[in-house]
DRENPA-3360 file (N, C-alpha, C; in nm, 2 decimals, always signed):
BEGIN
1 = XXXXXXXX = +0.50/+1.91/+0.03/+0.44/+1.79/+0.01/+0.56/+1.69/-0.01 ~ +0.55/+1.57/+0.06/+0.66/+1.47/+0.05/+0.64/+1.39/-0.07 ~ +0.75/+1.35/-0.13/+0.76/+1.27/-0.25/+0.70/+1.14/-0.24 ~ +0.76/+1.07/-0.13/+0.73/+0.93/-0.10/+0.71/+0.91/+0.05 ~ +0.61/+0.84/+0.10/+0.61/+0.80/+0.23/+0.58/+0.65/+0.24 ~ +0.67/+0.59/+0.32/+0.66/+0.44/+0.35/+0.63/+0.43/+0.50 ~ +0.50/+0.39/+0.53/+0.45/+0.38/+0.67/+0.42/+0.24/+0.71 ~ +0.50/+0.19/+0.81/+0.46/+0.07/+0.88/+0.45/-0.04/+0.78;
9 = XXXXXXXX = +0.53/-0.06/+0.69/+0.52/-0.17/+0.58/+0.58/-0.29/+0.64 ~ +0.50/-0.39/+0.64/+0.55/-0.53/+0.67/+0.50/-0.63/+0.55 ~ +0.58/-0.73/+0.54/+0.54/-0.82/+0.43/+0.58/-0.97/+0.46 ~ +0.49/-1.06/+0.45/+0.52/-1.20/+0.46/+0.52/-1.27/+0.32 ~ +0.60/-1.39/+0.31/+0.60/-1.47/+0.19/+0.57/-1.61/+0.24 ~ +0.51/-1.69/+0.15/+0.47/-1.83/+0.18/+0.60/-1.91/+0.15 ~ +0.64/-1.99/+0.25/+0.76/-2.08/+0.24/+0.72/-2.22/+0.17 ~ +0.81/-2.29/+0.14/+0.79/-2.42/+0.06/+0.70/-2.52/+0.15;
17 = XXXXXXXX = +0.71/-2.50/+0.28/+0.63/-2.59/+0.38/+0.50/-2.54/+0.41 ~ +0.47/-2.42/+0.34/+0.34/-2.37/+0.37/+0.34/-2.27/+0.49 ~ +0.45/-2.25/+0.55/+0.46/-2.15/+0.66/+0.48/-2.01/+0.60 ~ +0.46/-1.91/+0.68/+0.47/-1.77/+0.64/+0.59/-1.72/+0.70 ~ +0.67/-1.66/+0.62/+0.80/-1.60/+0.66/+0.79/-1.45/+0.66 ~ +0.83/-1.39/+0.76/+0.83/-1.24/+0.77/+0.95/-1.18/+0.70 ~ +0.94/-1.11/+0.59/+1.05/-1.05/+0.51/+1.08/-0.90/+0.55 ~ +0.98/-0.83/+0.57/+0.98/-0.69/+0.61/+0.90/-0.66/+0.73;
25 = XXXXXXXX = +0.95/-0.58/+0.82/+0.87/-0.54/+0.94/+0.87/-0.40/+0.98 ~ +0.77/-0.33/+0.98/+0.75/-0.20/+1.02/+0.86/-0.10/+0.96 ~ +0.87/-0.11/+0.83/+0.95/-0.03/+0.75/+0.89/+0.11/+0.74 ~ +0.97/+0.21/+0.78/+0.92/+0.35/+0.78/+1.03/+0.44/+0.72 ~ +0.99/+0.53/+0.63/+1.09/+0.63/+0.59/+1.02/+0.73/+0.49 ~ +1.07/+0.85/+0.48/+1.00/+0.94/+0.40/+1.12/+1.01/+0.30 ~ +1.09/+1.03/+0.19/+1.17/+1.11/+0.09/+1.09/+1.25/+0.06 ~ +1.15/+1.35/+0.11/+1.09/+1.48/+0.10/+1.10/+1.55/-0.03;
33 = XXXXXXXX = +1.21/+1.54/-0.09/+1.24/+1.63/-0.20/+1.20/+1.56/-0.34 ~ +1.15/+1.65/-0.43/+1.11/+1.59/-0.56/+1.23/+1.58/-0.66 ~ +1.36/+1.62/-0.62/+1.47/+1.61/-0.70/+1.59/+1.54/-0.63 ~ +1.56/+1.44/-0.54/+1.66/+1.39/-0.45/+1.71/+1.26/-0.51 ~ +1.83/+1.23/-0.45/+1.89/+1.09/-0.47/+1.91/+1.03/-0.33 ~ +1.83/+0.93/-0.31/+1.83/+0.86/-0.18/+1.87/+0.72/-0.20 ~ +1.93/+0.66/-0.10/+1.98/+0.52/-0.10/+1.93/+0.44/+0.02 ~ +1.92/+0.32/+0.01/+1.90/+0.22/+0.11/+2.02/+0.13/+0.11;
41 = XXXXXXXX = +2.09/+0.13/+0.21/+2.21/+0.05/+0.24/+2.18/-0.07/+0.33 ~ +2.20/-0.19/+0.27/+2.16/-0.31/+0.35/+2.23/-0.43/+0.31 ~ +2.25/-0.53/+0.39/+2.32/-0.66/+0.36/+2.24/-0.74/+0.26 ~ +2.31/-0.84/+0.20/+2.24/-0.93/+0.12/+2.13/-1.01/+0.20 ~ +2.01/-1.02/+0.14/+1.91/-1.10/+0.20/+1.82/-1.02/+0.30 ~ +1.84/-0.89/+0.30/+1.76/-0.80/+0.39/+1.63/-0.77/+0.35 ~ +1.59/-0.80/+0.21/+1.47/-0.77/+0.16/+1.46/-0.64/+0.07 ~ +1.58/-0.60/+0.03/+1.58/-0.48/-0.05/+1.50/-0.49/-0.17;
49 = XXXXXXXX = +1.51/-0.61/-0.25/+1.44/-0.62/-0.37/+1.28/-0.62/-0.33 ~ +1.24/-0.69/-0.24/+1.10/-0.71/-0.19/+1.05/-0.57/-0.16 ~ +1.13/-0.49/-0.09/+1.09/-0.35/-0.05/+1.07/-0.27/-0.18 ~ +1.16/-0.27/-0.27/+1.15/-0.19/-0.39/+1.04/-0.23/-0.47 ~ +1.01/-0.36/-0.49/+0.89/-0.40/-0.57/+0.76/-0.37/-0.50 ~ +0.77/-0.37/-0.36/+0.64/-0.33/-0.29/+0.61/-0.19/-0.31 ~ +0.72/-0.10/-0.30/+0.70/+0.05/-0.33/+0.65/+0.07/-0.46 ~ +0.70/-0.01/-0.57/+0.66/+0.01/-0.71/+0.53/-0.06/-0.74;
57 = XXXXXXXX = +0.46/-0.12/-0.64/+0.33/-0.18/-0.65/+0.34/-0.30/-0.74 ~ +0.46/-0.36/-0.75/+0.48/-0.49/-0.83/+0.44/-0.60/-0.74 ~ +0.45/-0.58/-0.61/+0.41/-0.67/-0.51/+0.30/-0.60/-0.42 ~ +0.18/-0.64/-0.42/+0.08/-0.56/-0.36/+0.03/-0.61/-0.22 ~ +0.05/-0.73/-0.19/+0.01/-0.80/-0.07/+0.10/-0.75/+0.05 ~ +0.07/-0.65/+0.13/+0.16/-0.62/+0.24/+0.07/-0.53/+0.34 ~ +0.13/-0.52/+0.46/+0.06/-0.43/+0.55/+0.12/-0.30/+0.54 ~ +0.05/-0.19/+0.60/+0.11/-0.06/+0.59/+0.07/+0.02/+0.47;
65 = XXXXXXXX = +0.13/+0.14/+0.46/+0.09/+0.23/+0.35/+0.21/+0.29/+0.27 ~ +0.19/+0.29/+0.14/+0.29/+0.36/+0.05/+0.22/+0.47/-0.02 ~ +0.27/+0.60/+0.00/+0.20/+0.71/-0.06/+0.31/+0.78/-0.16 ~ +0.26/+0.83/-0.27/+0.33/+0.91/-0.35/+0.26/+1.05/-0.37 ~ +0.32/+1.15/-0.32/+0.25/+1.29/-0.31/+0.12/+1.28/-0.23 ~ +0.13/+1.22/-0.12/+0.02/+1.21/-0.01/-0.10/+1.11/-0.07 ~ -0.08/+1.05/-0.18/-0.19/+0.95/-0.22/-0.14/+0.81/-0.22 ~ -0.23/+0.73/-0.18/-0.19/+0.59/-0.18/-0.15/+0.53/-0.31;
73 = XXXXXXXX = -0.03/+0.47/-0.32/+0.03/+0.41/-0.45/+0.01/+0.27/-0.44 ~ -0.08/+0.21/-0.50/-0.11/+0.06/-0.49/-0.13/+0.00/-0.64 ~ -0.11/+0.08/-0.74/-0.12/+0.02/-0.87/+0.00/+0.06/-0.96 ~ +0.06/-0.05/-1.01/+0.19/-0.03/-1.09/+0.15/+0.05/-1.21 ~ +0.23/+0.16/-1.24/+0.20/+0.24/-1.35/+0.28/+0.38/-1.33 ~ +0.20/+0.48/-1.38/+0.27/+0.62/-1.38/+0.31/+0.66/-1.24 ~ +0.43/+0.73/-1.23/+0.46/+0.78/-1.10/+0.60/+0.71/-1.05 ~ +0.60/+0.59/-1.05/+0.73/+0.52/-1.00/+0.77/+0.41/-1.10;
81 = XXXXXXXX = +0.89/+0.41/-1.13/+0.95/+0.31/-1.23/+1.06/+0.23/-1.15 ~ +1.08/+0.10/-1.19/+1.17/+0.01/-1.12/+1.27/-0.05/-1.22 ~ +1.39/-0.05/-1.19/+1.50/-0.11/-1.26/+1.55/-0.23/-1.18 ~ +1.54/-0.35/-1.23/+1.57/-0.47/-1.15/+1.73/-0.48/-1.14 ~ +1.77/-0.57/-1.06/+1.91/-0.60/-1.05/+1.98/-0.64/-1.17 ~ +1.91/-0.72/-1.25/+1.97/-0.76/-1.38/+1.88/-0.68/-1.49 ~ +1.92/-0.57/-1.53/+1.84/-0.48/-1.62/+1.79/-0.56/-1.74 ~ +1.66/-0.54/-1.77/+1.59/-0.63/-1.87/+1.57/-0.53/-1.99;
89 = XXXXXXXX = +1.52/-0.61/-2.10/+1.47/-0.54/-2.21/+1.39/-0.63/-2.29 ~ +1.32/-0.57/-2.39/+1.24/-0.66/-2.49/+1.34/-0.72/-2.59 ~ +1.39/-0.84/-2.59/+1.50/-0.89/-2.68/+1.48/-0.88/-2.82 ~ +1.36/-0.88/-2.86/+1.32/-0.88/-3.00/+1.32/-0.73/-3.06 ~ +1.35/-0.63/-2.97/+1.35/-0.50/-3.02/+1.49/-0.43/-3.00 ~ +1.51/-0.33/-3.09/+1.63/-0.25/-3.07/+1.62/-0.15/-2.96 ~ +1.71/-0.06/-2.95/+1.71/+0.04/-2.83/+1.58/+0.13/-2.85 ~ +1.57/+0.18/-2.97/+1.46/+0.27/-2.99/+1.32/+0.20/-2.98;
97 = XXXXXXXX = +1.32/+0.08/-3.03/+1.19/+0.00/-3.02/+1.16/-0.03/-2.87 ~ +1.26/-0.05/-2.79/+1.23/-0.07/-2.65/+1.17/+0.04/-2.58 ~ +1.22/+0.16/-2.61/+1.16/+0.28/-2.56/+1.03/+0.32/-2.60 ~ +1.00/+0.29/-2.74/+0.88/+0.32/-2.79/+0.76/+0.23/-2.74 ~ +0.80/+0.10/-2.71/+0.71/+0.01/-2.65/+0.67/+0.04/-2.51 ~ +0.78/+0.08/-2.44/+0.76/+0.13/-2.31/+0.66/+0.24/-2.29 ~ +0.68/+0.34/-2.40/+0.59/+0.45/-2.38/+0.44/+0.41/-2.42 ~ +0.43/+0.31/-2.51/+0.30/+0.26/-2.54/+0.24/+0.20/-2.43;
105 = XXXXXXXX = +0.31/+0.11/-2.35/+0.26/+0.05/-2.23/+0.22/+0.14/-2.13 ~ +0.29/+0.26/-2.13/+0.26/+0.36/-2.03/+0.16/+0.45/-2.08 ~ +0.10/+0.43/-2.19/-0.01/+0.51/-2.24/+0.03/+0.65/-2.28 ~ +0.15/+0.68/-2.32/+0.20/+0.81/-2.36/+0.13/+0.86/-2.47 ~ +0.10/+0.99/-2.49/+0.05/+1.04/-2.61/+0.15/+1.05/-2.72 ~ +0.10/+1.05/-2.84/+0.19/+1.05/-2.96/+0.28/+1.17/-2.96 ~ +0.24/+1.28/-2.91/+0.33/+1.39/-2.90/+0.45/+1.37/-2.81 ~ +0.42/+1.29/-2.70/+0.53/+1.27/-2.61/+0.63/+1.16/-2.67;
113 = XXXXXXXX = +0.58/+1.07/-2.75/+0.66/+0.98/-2.81/+0.77/+1.04/-2.90 ~ +0.75/+1.16/-2.94/+0.85/+1.22/-3.02/+0.98/+1.26/-2.95 ~ +0.97/+1.24/-2.82/+1.10/+1.26/-2.72/+1.18/+1.15/-2.71 ~ +1.16/+1.04/-2.78/+1.24/+0.92/-2.78/+1.38/+0.95/-2.79 ~ +1.42/+1.03/-2.89/+1.56/+1.06/-2.91/+1.62/+1.14/-2.79 ~ +1.54/+1.22/-2.73/+1.58/+1.29/-2.61/+1.63/+1.19/-2.50 ~ +1.56/+1.09/-2.48/+1.59/+0.99/-2.37/+1.71/+0.91/-2.41 ~ +1.72/+0.87/-2.54/+1.83/+0.80/-2.59/+1.96/+0.88/-2.57;
121 = XXXXXXXX = +1.95/+1.01/-2.60/+2.07/+1.11/-2.58/+2.09/+1.12/-2.44 ~ +1.99/+1.14/-2.36/+2.01/+1.16/-2.21/+2.09/+1.06/-2.14 ~ +2.08/+0.93/-2.18/+2.14/+0.81/-2.12/+2.27/+0.78/-2.21 ~ +2.32/+0.86/-2.29/+2.44/+0.84/-2.36/+2.44/+0.73/-2.47 ~ +2.32/+0.71/-2.54/+2.32/+0.61/-2.64/+2.29/+0.65/-2.78 ~ +2.31/+0.78/-2.80/+2.29/+0.83/-2.94/+2.39/+0.76/-3.03 ~ +2.34/+0.72/-3.14/+2.42/+0.64/-3.23/+2.40/+0.49/-3.22 ~ +2.33/+0.46/-3.11/+2.31/+0.31/-3.08/+2.16/+0.27/-3.09;
129 = XXXXXXXX = +2.08/+0.36/-3.16/+1.94/+0.34/-3.16/+1.90/+0.20/-3.23 ~ +1.98/+0.16/-3.32/+1.94/+0.03/-3.39/+2.01/-0.10/-3.33 ~ +2.08/-0.07/-3.22/+2.14/-0.19/-3.15/+2.03/-0.27/-3.07 ~ +2.06/-0.40/-3.06/+1.97/-0.48/-2.98/+2.04/-0.51/-2.83 ~ +1.98/-0.47/-2.73/+2.05/-0.46/-2.60/+2.07/-0.60/-2.53 ~ +1.99/-0.70/-2.58/+1.99/-0.83/-2.52/+2.12/-0.89/-2.51 ~ +2.21/-0.87/-2.61/+2.34/-0.94/-2.61/+2.45/-0.83/-2.58 ~ +2.41/-0.72/-2.52/+2.52/-0.62/-2.49/+2.56/-0.64/-2.34;
137 = XXXXXXXX = +2.65/-0.54/-2.30/+2.70/-0.55/-2.15/+2.59/-0.51/-2.06 ~ +2.62/-0.54/-1.93/+2.53/-0.49/-1.82/+2.51/-0.34/-1.82 ~ +2.62/-0.28/-1.85/+2.62/-0.13/-1.85/+2.53/-0.07/-1.96 ~ +2.54/-0.14/-2.08/+2.46/-0.09/-2.20/+2.31/-0.12/-2.16 ~ +2.28/-0.24/-2.11/+2.14/-0.28/-2.08/+2.09/-0.19/-1.97 ~ +2.18/-0.14/-1.88/+2.12/-0.06/-1.77/+2.08/+0.08/-1.84 ~ +2.16/+0.13/-1.93/+2.13/+0.26/-1.99/+1.99/+0.24/-2.07 ~ +1.97/+0.13/-2.13/+1.85/+0.11/-2.21/+1.73/+0.11/-2.11;
145 = XXXXXXXX = +1.75/+0.04/-1.99/+1.65/+0.03/-1.89/+1.62/+0.17/-1.83 ~ +1.73/+0.24/-1.81/+1.71/+0.38/-1.77/+1.64/+0.45/-1.86 ~ +1.66/+0.46/-1.99/+1.59/+0.54/-2.09/+1.45/+0.49/-2.10 ~ +1.42/+0.36/-2.09/+1.28/+0.32/-2.08/+1.21/+0.37/-1.96 ~ +1.27/+0.37/-1.85/+1.21/+0.43/-1.72/+1.19/+0.57/-1.74 ~ +1.28/+0.65/-1.79/+1.27/+0.80/-1.80/+1.15/+0.83/-1.90 ~ +1.14/+0.75/-2.01/+1.04/+0.78/-2.10/+0.90/+0.77/-2.06 ~ +0.88/+0.70/-1.95/+0.75/+0.69/-1.89/+0.71/+0.82/-1.80;
153 = XXXXXXXX = +0.81/+0.91/-1.78/+0.80/+1.02/-1.71/+0.76/+1.00/-1.56 ~ +0.83/+0.91/-1.49/+0.79/+0.89/-1.35/+0.85/+1.00/-1.26 ~ +0.81/+1.01/-1.14/+0.86/+1.11/-1.05/+0.97/+1.04/-0.97 ~ +0.98/+0.91/-0.96/+1.08/+0.83/-0.88/+1.11/+0.71/-0.96 ~ +1.24/+0.69/-0.97/+1.31/+0.57/-1.02/+1.37/+0.49/-0.93 ~ +1.33/+0.36/-0.91/+1.40/+0.27/-0.80/+1.50/+0.19/-0.87 ~ +1.62/+0.18/-0.82/+1.73/+0.11/-0.89/+1.77/+0.00/-0.79 ~ +1.77/-0.13/-0.83/+1.79/-0.24/-0.74/+1.93/-0.30/-0.75;
161 = XXXXXXXX = +2.03/-0.23/-0.69/+2.16/-0.29/-0.68/+2.21/-0.34/-0.81 ~ +2.21/-0.25/-0.92/+2.24/-0.30/-1.05/+2.38/-0.30/-1.08 ~ +2.48/-0.23/-1.00/+2.61/-0.21/-1.05/+2.72/-0.31/-1.00 ~ +2.68/-0.40/-0.92/+2.78/-0.49/-0.85/+2.84/-0.58/-0.95 ~ +2.79/-0.61/-1.07/+2.85/-0.70/-1.17/+2.91/-0.63/-1.27 ~ +2.94/-0.49/-1.26/+3.00/-0.42/-1.37/+3.14/-0.38/-1.33 ~ +3.21/-0.35/-1.43/+3.35/-0.30/-1.41/+3.36/-0.17/-1.34 ~ +3.47/-0.15/-1.27/+3.48/-0.02/-1.20/+3.46/+0.10/-1.31;
169 = XXXXXXXX = +3.52/+0.09/-1.42/+3.51/+0.20/-1.52/+3.36/+0.22/-1.57 ~ +3.29/+0.11/-1.58/+3.15/+0.13/-1.62/+3.07/+0.19/-1.50 ~ +3.10/+0.15/-1.38/+3.02/+0.20/-1.26/+3.05/+0.35/-1.26 ~ +3.17/+0.39/-1.27/+3.20/+0.54/-1.26/+3.13/+0.61/-1.37 ~ +3.12/+0.56/-1.49/+3.04/+0.63/-1.59/+2.90/+0.64/-1.56 ~ +2.84/+0.54/-1.50/+2.70/+0.54/-1.47/+2.67/+0.62/-1.35 ~ +2.76/+0.63/-1.25/+2.75/+0.72/-1.14/+2.73/+0.86/-1.19 ~ +2.83/+0.90/-1.28/+2.82/+1.04/-1.33/+2.70/+1.06/-1.41;
177 = XXXXXXXX = +2.65/+0.97/-1.49/+2.53/+0.98/-1.57/+2.41/+1.00/-1.47 ~ +2.40/+0.92/-1.37/+2.28/+0.93/-1.28/+2.28/+1.08/-1.20 ~ +2.40/+1.11/-1.16/+2.41/+1.24/-1.09/+2.38/+1.35/-1.18 ~ +2.41/+1.34/-1.31/+2.39/+1.45/-1.41/+2.24/+1.46/-1.44 ~ +2.18/+1.34/-1.45/+2.03/+1.34/-1.47/+1.95/+1.40/-1.34 ~ +2.00/+1.36/-1.23/+1.94/+1.41/-1.10/+1.96/+1.56/-1.09 ~ +2.08/+1.60/-1.12/+2.10/+1.75/-1.11/+2.02/+1.83/-1.21 ~ +1.98/+1.77/-1.32/+1.90/+1.84/-1.42/+1.75/+1.84/-1.38;
185 = XXXXXXXX = +1.72/+1.77/-1.26/+1.60/+1.76/-1.20/+1.50/+1.68/-1.30 ~ +1.55/+1.59/-1.37/+1.46/+1.51/-1.46/+1.38/+1.41/-1.38 ~ +1.44/+1.36/-1.26/+1.37/+1.27/-1.18/+1.44/+1.25/-1.05 ~ +1.37/+1.18/-0.95/+1.44/+1.15/-0.83/+1.47/+1.00/-0.83 ~ +1.58/+0.96/-0.75/+1.61/+0.82/-0.76/+1.62/+0.77/-0.60 ~ +1.59/+0.64/-0.60/+1.61/+0.56/-0.48/+1.67/+0.44/-0.51 ~ +1.80/+0.42/-0.47/+1.89/+0.31/-0.49/+1.90/+0.22/-0.37 ~ +1.89/+0.09/-0.40/+1.91/+0.00/-0.30/+2.05/-0.07/-0.33;
193 = XXXXXXXX = +2.14/-0.08/-0.23/+2.27/-0.13/-0.25/+2.34/-0.19/-0.13 ~ +2.44/-0.27/-0.15/+2.51/-0.33/-0.04/+2.64/-0.25/-0.03 ~ +2.68/-0.16/-0.11/+2.80/-0.10/-0.13/+2.80/+0.04/-0.06 ~ +2.89/+0.06/+0.05/+2.89/+0.19/+0.11/+2.94/+0.29/+0.03 ~ +3.06/+0.27/-0.04/+3.12/+0.37/-0.13/+3.02/+0.42/-0.23 ~ +2.94/+0.33/-0.28/+2.85/+0.37/-0.39/+2.74/+0.46/-0.34 ~ +2.68/+0.43/-0.22/+2.58/+0.51/-0.17/+2.62/+0.65/-0.13 ~ +2.75/+0.65/-0.08/+2.80/+0.78/-0.04/+2.84/+0.87/-0.15;
201 = XXXXXXXX = +2.88/+0.81/-0.26/+2.91/+0.89/-0.39/+2.79/+0.95/-0.45 ~ +2.67/+0.88/-0.43/+2.55/+0.92/-0.51/+2.45/+1.01/-0.43 ~ +2.45/+0.97/-0.30/+2.32/+1.01/-0.23/+2.34/+1.13/-0.14 ~ +2.22/+1.20/-0.11/+2.23/+1.30/-0.01/+2.16/+1.24/+0.13 ~ +2.09/+1.13/+0.11/+2.04/+1.07/+0.24/+2.05/+0.92/+0.21 ~ +2.10/+0.85/+0.32/+2.10/+0.70/+0.33/+2.02/+0.64/+0.43 ~ +1.93/+0.55/+0.40/+1.86/+0.47/+0.50/+1.93/+0.35/+0.53 ~ +1.96/+0.31/+0.65/+2.03/+0.18/+0.69/+1.93/+0.08/+0.71;
209 = XXXXXXXX = +1.96/-0.04/+0.66/+1.86/-0.14/+0.68/+1.92/-0.27/+0.72 ~ +1.86/-0.34/+0.83/+1.92/-0.47/+0.87/+1.81/-0.58/+0.83 ~ +1.86/-0.71/+0.86/+1.77/-0.81/+0.81/+1.72/-0.90/+0.93 ~ +1.65/-1.00/+0.88/+1.60/-1.10/+0.98/+1.50/-1.05/+1.09 ~ +1.38/-0.99/+1.05/+1.34/-0.95/+0.91/+1.39/-0.80/+0.87 ~ +1.38/-0.76/+0.75/+1.43/-0.64/+0.70/+1.34/-0.52/+0.77 ~ +1.43/-0.42/+0.81/+1.36/-0.30/+0.87/+1.47/-0.19/+0.87 ~ +1.43/-0.06/+0.86/+1.52/+0.05/+0.87/+1.54/+0.09/+1.00;
217 = XXXXXXXX = +1.68/+0.10/+1.03/+1.72/+0.13/+1.18/+1.79/+0.25/+1.19 ~ +1.83/+0.32/+1.08/+1.91/+0.44/+1.10/+1.90/+0.52/+0.96 ~ +1.93/+0.64/+0.97/+1.94/+0.74/+0.86/+2.07/+0.83/+0.87 ~ +2.13/+0.85/+0.76/+2.25/+0.94/+0.76/+2.24/+1.04/+0.64 ~ +2.25/+1.17/+0.67/+2.24/+1.27/+0.57/+2.38/+1.29/+0.52 ~ +2.40/+1.31/+0.38/+2.53/+1.33/+0.32/+2.53/+1.46/+0.26 ~ +2.64/+1.53/+0.29/+2.67/+1.66/+0.22/+2.77/+1.63/+0.09 ~ +2.70/+1.63/-0.02/+2.79/+1.58/-0.14/+2.90/+1.68/-0.17;
225 = XXXXXXXX = +2.90/+1.80/-0.11/+3.01/+1.89/-0.12/+3.13/+1.84/-0.05 ~ +3.11/+1.75/+0.05/+3.22/+1.69/+0.13/+3.28/+1.56/+0.07 ~ +3.21/+1.51/-0.03/+3.26/+1.39/-0.09/+3.34/+1.43/-0.22 ~ +3.46/+1.36/-0.24/+3.52/+1.24/-0.16/+3.60/+1.28/-0.05 ~ +3.63/+1.41/-0.02/+3.72/+1.43/+0.09/+3.69/+1.37/+0.22 ~ +3.57/+1.37/+0.26/+3.52/+1.32/+0.39/+3.45/+1.18/+0.38 ~ +3.48/+1.11/+0.28/+3.41/+0.99/+0.26/+3.45/+0.88/+0.37 ~ +3.57/+0.88/+0.42/+3.61/+0.80/+0.52/+3.55/+0.83/+0.65;
233 = XXXXXXXX = +3.52/+0.96/+0.68/+3.43/+0.99/+0.79/+3.29/+0.94/+0.79 ~ +3.23/+0.95/+0.68/+3.10/+0.89/+0.67/+3.10/+0.75/+0.67 ~ +3.21/+0.69/+0.62/+3.21/+0.54/+0.62/+3.23/+0.49/+0.76 ~ +3.31/+0.57/+0.85/+3.32/+0.53/+0.99/+3.19/+0.54/+1.07 ~ +3.12/+0.64/+1.03/+2.98/+0.65/+1.10/+2.89/+0.53/+1.07 ~ +2.89/+0.50/+0.93/+2.81/+0.38/+0.90/+2.86/+0.26/+0.96 ~ +2.99/+0.24/+0.96/+3.05/+0.12/+1.02/+3.01/+0.10/+1.16 ~ +3.01/+0.21/+1.23/+2.97/+0.21/+1.38/+2.83/+0.18/+1.40;
241 = XXXXXXXX = +2.74/+0.23/+1.31/+2.60/+0.21/+1.32/+2.57/+0.06/+1.30 ~ +2.64/+0.00/+1.19/+2.62/-0.14/+1.16/+2.68/-0.22/+1.27 ~ +2.79/-0.18/+1.33/+2.85/-0.26/+1.44/+2.76/-0.27/+1.56 ~ +2.68/-0.16/+1.58/+2.60/-0.15/+1.69/+2.48/-0.26/+1.68 ~ +2.45/-0.28/+1.55/+2.35/-0.38/+1.51/+2.40/-0.52/+1.50 ~ +2.53/-0.53/+1.52/+2.61/-0.66/+1.51/+2.59/-0.71/+1.36 ~ +2.61/-0.62/+1.27/+2.58/-0.66/+1.12/+2.70/-0.61/+1.04 ~ +2.82/-0.57/+1.10/+2.92/-0.51/+1.02/+2.97/-0.58/+0.91;
249 = XXXXXXX = +2.98/-0.72/+0.93/+3.03/-0.81/+0.82/+2.93/-0.84/+0.70 ~ +2.82/-0.78/+0.71/+2.71/-0.80/+0.62/+2.71/-0.71/+0.50 ~ +2.79/-0.60/+0.51/+2.78/-0.51/+0.40/+2.92/-0.48/+0.35 ~ +2.93/-0.43/+0.23/+3.07/-0.40/+0.16/+3.11/-0.27/+0.20 ~ +3.19/-0.26/+0.30/+3.24/-0.13/+0.35/+3.34/-0.06/+0.26 ~ +3.43/-0.13/+0.21/+3.54/-0.08/+0.14/+3.54/-0.10/-0.01 ~ +3.43/-0.15/-0.07/+3.43/-0.17/-0.21/+3.39/-0.04/-0.28;
% end
């Protein structure tokens, strides 16, 4: 049974002049495995955020179907979690309070709430339970958002290009963290990014997306056993595919 199916998804938005603008058109892809790490590589403005929010049922007006385990997913809630580009938190709550409130919103049972310390430890924030994330670094806030997402026990977490404003050191730490969580089969991930190096480092499958309007035009399977040794070979393949679409300058090939 497939984890996620996106079938013929198209979406319009209303422009300032009252005209309708096509943002996504005939987006199709499938995530088969329940313990996968998949990425969408796309240029800025291709509709990555719109697509992820649509998958998460945060934006519900669209054509086409989105299915989670063969069932239509059209209500935001259990099953899929979304981490926005600028990871957010409840600013009046500390780390532990953020997770507890997320669990309450998600309708978790009291017995499950006892796992709060597990999620804090899982994202590397043990000892920081009483810290307030609102004034901390992007990396810290991402960890809190990840813990919140995990605490709701989703099958799939969507990550919206969160790492571009972070230092290289922080990115490396978070890459390792995500791969470790994924390898433990805690959850599957779908990352949207403009960074070729990033998606190659993390993913076993990459969907290539172009803009005007946004649609998936290619797929690349990645053998993580060949990374980083053959990362340049995969990069060249991606470069060729985007060049064929006349979009090579729209993505971060060497970052």
